[in-house]
N, C-alpha and C positions, 0 to 999 in steps of 0.2 A: 510265549515269545514275542520278539518283537516285531515289529510291522518293517518290512524289506522293502526298501523302493528299488522298481525294476529298472534296469538302465539297458537302454537298447543300444546294442553295439554296432547299428548303422550309424547313430549319430556321431560317435568317437572317431570312426574310419575317416581321414581325409579325403577330402571331395578332389577326384581330379578329371578335367573335362577332356574332351576329343582332342582338343588343340595340344594340350600337355602331354596325351600320349602320343599323337604324331612327331610332336618335338623330341620326344625320348627316342621315337623309333628312327628318327633320321641321324641321331646322334650316336646311337647304335650300328647303324648302316656305316656313316662315316668312320666309327672305329675298327669293323670290321675289313673295311677297304683298305686302311692302313694298316693293318696287320697281314692282309695279302699282300700288300705292296712289299712291305718287310721279308714276309717268307718267299717271295717271286724274288727278291733282289739276294738275298743269302743263298736260294738252290742255284741262281745263274753263277754267281761265285764260285760255288762249291763244284759245278761243273766243269770251270775251267782252269781252278786253280785249288789247291789244298786250303782250308782254314780251321781254326784252332781256336776252340772257346775255353777260357779258363773260368771255373767259378769256384767259389767258396762254401763248403756246407754250412748251412747255418748252424747245425749241431754240433759238430765235431769242431769246425774250424780248419779243415785239411783242405787242402787246394785238389779240384777235379781238373784234369784235363781232357776235353773232348776234341778229338783230330777226324774231322769229314774229308772226305777225300772221293772226288768223283772220275768218272770216266766217261768223259764226252766221245762218243764214237764220230768217225772221220766224215765229213760231209753236211755235218749238221750244225 
């Protein structure tokens, strides 16, 4: 049999330093904050007035309409 050279997998993996990991966590934190802000805005709007979302199915191409109606209690 021919001699096979052993390839160390640790050498092939890209090295990521602590600064890069911190930067990625900060980016993920900002994205989650943005998603939270968008969801909060939609919920506030739904609670005060109806909202309709129109989507197109990527598989069949049909339009899908989703109506959200909230009911805010008086005094809030």
